[in-house]
C-alpha positions as CSV (number, residue, x, y, z in Angstrom):
1,X,0.0,0.0,0.0
2,X,1.2,3.5,-0.8
3,X,1.6,5.3,2.5
4,X,0.8,8.6,0.8
5,X,-2.6,7.3,-0.4
6,X,-4.7,7.2,2.7
7,X,-8.4,6.4,2.9
8,X,-10.7,7.5,5.7
9,X,-12.2,4.6,7.7
10,X,-15.9,5.0,8.0
11,X,-17.9,4.8,11.3
12,X,-18.0,6.8,14.5
13,X,-14.4,7.9,14.2
14,X,-14.8,11.6,15.2
15,X,-16.7,11.3,18.4
16,X,-14.9,12.2,21.7
17,X,-13.1,9.2,23.3
18,X,-13.6,9.0,27.0
19,X,-12.4,5.5,27.8
20,X,-12.4,2.7,25.2
21,X,-14.7,2.6,22.2
22,X,-15.1,1.4,18.7
23,X,-13.2,3.9,16.5
24,X,-14.1,2.8,13.0
25,X,-14.7,0.0,10.5
26,X,-13.1,-0.9,7.2
27,X,-14.7,-3.0,4.5
28,X,-11.9,-5.4,3.6
29,X,-13.9,-8.0,1.7
30,X,-12.4,-7.2,-1.6
31,X,-8.9,-6.5,-0.3
32,X,-5.9,-8.8,-0.4
33,X,-2.3,-8.3,0.7
34,X,-0.5,-6.2,3.3
35,X,-1.8,-2.8,4.4
36,X,-0.9,-0.1,6.9
37,X,-3.6,1.4,9.2
38,X,-2.8,4.9,10.6
39,X,-4.6,6.1,13.8
40,X,-4.6,9.7,14.7
41,X,-5.9,10.9,18.1
42,X,-6.4,14.6,18.6
43,X,-6.9,16.3,22.0
44,X,-9.2,19.3,22.6
45,X,-6.1,21.5,22.7
46,X,-5.1,20.4,19.2
47,X,-2.3,18.0,20.2
48,X,-2.2,14.9,18.0
49,X,-0.8,11.4,18.6
50,X,-0.3,9.1,15.6
51,X,0.2,5.3,15.5
52,X,0.4,2.8,12.7
53,X,-0.1,-0.9,12.4
54,X,0.6,-3.2,9.5
55,X,-1.9,-5.9,8.8
56,X,-2.2,-8.7,6.3
57,X,-5.6,-9.4,4.6
58,X,-6.5,-12.6,2.9
59,X,-10.1,-13.2,1.9
60,X,-9.6,-15.9,-0.8
61,X,-8.8,-19.5,-0.4
62,X,-5.4,-20.5,-1.7
63,X,-5.2,-21.7,-5.3
64,X,-4.6,-25.4,-5.8
65,X,-4.2,-27.2,-9.1
66,X,-3.5,-31.0,-9.4
67,X,-1.6,-31.5,-12.7
68,X,-1.1,-35.2,-12.3
69,X,-2.6,-37.8,-11.9
70,X,-6.1,-37.4,-13.4
71,X,-8.9,-38.6,-11.3
72,X,-9.9,-42.3,-11.6
73,X,-6.6,-43.1,-13.3
74,X,-6.1,-46.9,-13.9
75,X,-2.6,-48.1,-14.0
76,X,-0.6,-51.4,-13.7
77,X,2.3,-49.6,-12.1
78,X,3.4,-49.8,-8.5
79,X,4.1,-46.0,-8.3
80,X,2.5,-42.8,-9.3
81,X,3.8,-39.2,-9.5
82,X,1.6,-36.6,-7.9
83,X,2.4,-33.1,-9.3
84,X,0.6,-29.8,-8.8
85,X,0.8,-26.1,-8.4
86,X,-0.3,-23.7,-5.6
87,X,0.8,-20.4,-4.2
88,X,3.9,-19.3,-2.3
89,X,4.1,-19.4,1.5
90,X,1.4,-22.0,2.0
91,X,1.4,-25.3,3.8
92,X,0.5,-28.4,1.8
93,X,-0.6,-31.6,3.6
94,X,-0.9,-34.9,1.8
95,X,-3.1,-37.7,3.2
96,X,-2.4,-41.1,1.7
97,X,-3.1,-44.5,3.2
98,X,-4.2,-42.8,6.4
99,X,-0.8,-41.0,6.8
100,X,-0.4,-37.2,6.8
101,X,2.7,-35.8,5.2
102,X,3.9,-32.2,4.8
103,X,5.0,-31.5,1.2
104,X,7.6,-29.0,0.2
105,X,6.8,-26.1,-2.2
106,X,9.3,-24.4,-4.4
107,X,9.5,-20.6,-5.1
108,X,7.1,-21.0,-8.0
109,X,4.5,-22.8,-5.9
110,X,5.2,-26.2,-7.5
111,X,5.2,-29.5,-5.6
112,X,5.8,-33.1,-6.5
113,X,5.8,-36.4,-4.7
114,X,6.1,-40.1,-5.6
115,X,3.7,-42.6,-4.0
116,X,3.6,-46.4,-3.8
117,X,0.3,-47.8,-4.8
118,X,-1.5,-50.9,-3.4
119,X,-3.8,-53.1,-5.4
120,X,-7.2,-51.6,-6.0
121,X,-8.4,-48.1,-5.2
122,X,-5.9,-45.5,-3.8
123,X,-7.3,-42.2,-2.5
124,X,-5.0,-39.2,-2.5
125,X,-6.1,-36.1,-0.5
126,X,-4.3,-32.8,-0.6
127,X,-5.0,-29.7,1.6
128,X,-3.5,-26.3,1.1
129,X,-3.6,-23.8,4.1
130,X,-2.5,-20.2,3.9
131,X,-1.4,-17.8,6.7
132,X,-5.0,-16.9,7.4
133,X,-5.8,-20.6,7.9
134,X,-8.1,-20.6,4.8
135,X,-8.0,-24.1,3.2
136,X,-8.4,-25.5,-0.3
137,X,-9.0,-29.3,-0.7
138,X,-8.5,-31.6,-3.7
139,X,-8.4,-35.3,-4.1
140,X,-7.6,-38.0,-6.7
141,X,-8.4,-41.7,-6.8
142,X,-5.9,-44.0,-8.6
143,X,-6.7,-47.6,-9.3
144,X,-3.8,-50.1,-9.5
145,X,-4.5,-53.3,-11.4
146,X,-1.3,-55.3,-12.0
147,X,-2.9,-58.6,-12.9
148,X,-5.2,-59.8,-15.7
149,X,-8.7,-60.8,-14.7
150,X,-9.3,-64.3,-13.3
151,X,-12.3,-66.5,-14.2
152,X,-13.7,-69.1,-11.8
153,X,-16.0,-71.3,-13.8
154,X,-18.5,-73.1,-11.5
155,X,-20.7,-74.8,-14.1
156,X,-20.6,-76.9,-16.2
157,X,-17.8,-79.2,-15.3
158,X,-15.4,-80.2,-18.0
159,X,-16.5,-83.2,-20.1
160,X,-19.9,-83.2,-18.4
161,X,-22.7,-85.2,-20.1
162,X,-26.2,-83.8,-20.4
163,X,-29.4,-85.3,-21.7
164,X,-31.1,-81.9,-22.2
165,X,-30.4,-79.4,-25.0
166,X,-29.3,-76.6,-22.7
167,X,-26.8,-75.9,-19.9
168,X,-26.3,-73.1,-17.4
169,X,-22.9,-71.5,-17.6
170,X,-22.0,-69.7,-14.3
171,X,-19.1,-68.5,-12.4
172,X,-17.3,-65.4,-11.1
173,X,-14.7,-62.9,-12.4
174,X,-12.0,-61.5,-10.1
175,X,-10.4,-58.2,-10.9
176,X,-9.7,-54.7,-9.5
177,X,-11.4,-52.8,-12.3
178,X,-14.2,-53.0,-14.9
179,X,-14.2,-56.2,-17.0
180,X,-16.1,-57.2,-20.2
181,X,-17.2,-60.8,-20.2
182,X,-18.3,-62.9,-23.1
183,X,-19.4,-66.5,-23.5
184,X,-19.0,-67.9,-27.0
185,X,-18.5,-64.4,-28.2
186,X,-21.8,-63.2,-26.7
187,X,-21.5,-60.3,-24.1
188,X,-22.7,-61.3,-20.7
189,X,-23.4,-58.7,-18.0
190,X,-21.8,-59.2,-14.6
191,X,-23.7,-58.9,-11.3
192,X,-22.8,-56.7,-8.4
193,X,-20.7,-59.5,-6.9
194,X,-18.9,-60.1,-10.2
195,X,-20.8,-63.3,-10.8
196,X,-22.3,-64.3,-14.1
197,X,-24.8,-66.9,-15.5
198,X,-26.1,-67.6,-18.9
199,X,-28.2,-70.4,-20.5
200,X,-26.7,-72.0,-23.6
201,X,-28.2,-74.3,-26.1
202,X,-26.4,-77.5,-26.8
203,X,-26.1,-79.4,-30.0
204,X,-25.6,-83.2,-30.3
205,X,-22.1,-84.3,-29.7
206,X,-19.2,-82.2,-28.3
207,X,-19.8,-78.6,-27.3
208,X,-17.0,-76.2,-26.6
209,X,-17.8,-73.3,-24.3
210,X,-15.4,-70.4,-24.4
211,X,-15.5,-67.8,-21.6
212,X,-13.4,-64.6,-22.1
213,X,-12.8,-61.7,-19.8
214,X,-11.1,-58.4,-20.9
215,X,-10.2,-55.6,-18.5
216,X,-9.8,-51.9,-19.1
217,X,-6.1,-52.4,-19.9
218,X,-7.0,-54.8,-22.7
219,X,-5.6,-57.8,-20.9
220,X,-7.5,-61.0,-21.8
221,X,-8.1,-64.2,-19.8
222,X,-9.7,-67.2,-21.6
223,X,-11.2,-70.4,-20.2
224,X,-13.0,-73.2,-21.9
């Protein structure tokens, strides 16, 4: 603030002061940064006493931008780089796997950290706090899927013999991410518990049943 550019504070600032009272008010809702407040007290005889205080005003929450990873990232890797940008002179706290860690910030407001992922969903929470204790929160969820899907085929048993022209094909898929399942090249929806069931017609003689599961990383598991 320019010390030669003073602005009168509104309010009851010109009434006589007997003991202690409210001298004035200042609308600082749209202000940000450091300012100097000058207080002048004048006696009845014309003598004046002046005092100044320096204050810091922050009405906005700190800026926080997560550059990497994107939310709901699916990766087979055991590690992920978390990179972002914020403001200077803020405190950044990372919460990962129920552990709180303070992250360093460079002079440009950049931060980076490498995390080791467990199988399945990994939630990353970042909190930025400025000097006025205003906070900004952001989070990302990263899914690690290092293995292709597994198929547990319950029915029918291999080389089973049936005297009816149909059979129930049932089982369960095991994976950490979304899977597309097909039986004899026909898409079959999975239930909430990743189980599946479908009736197939049989022809006379030998019937080959092919079950195929493909995950989001295009890894395929086949069973027949």
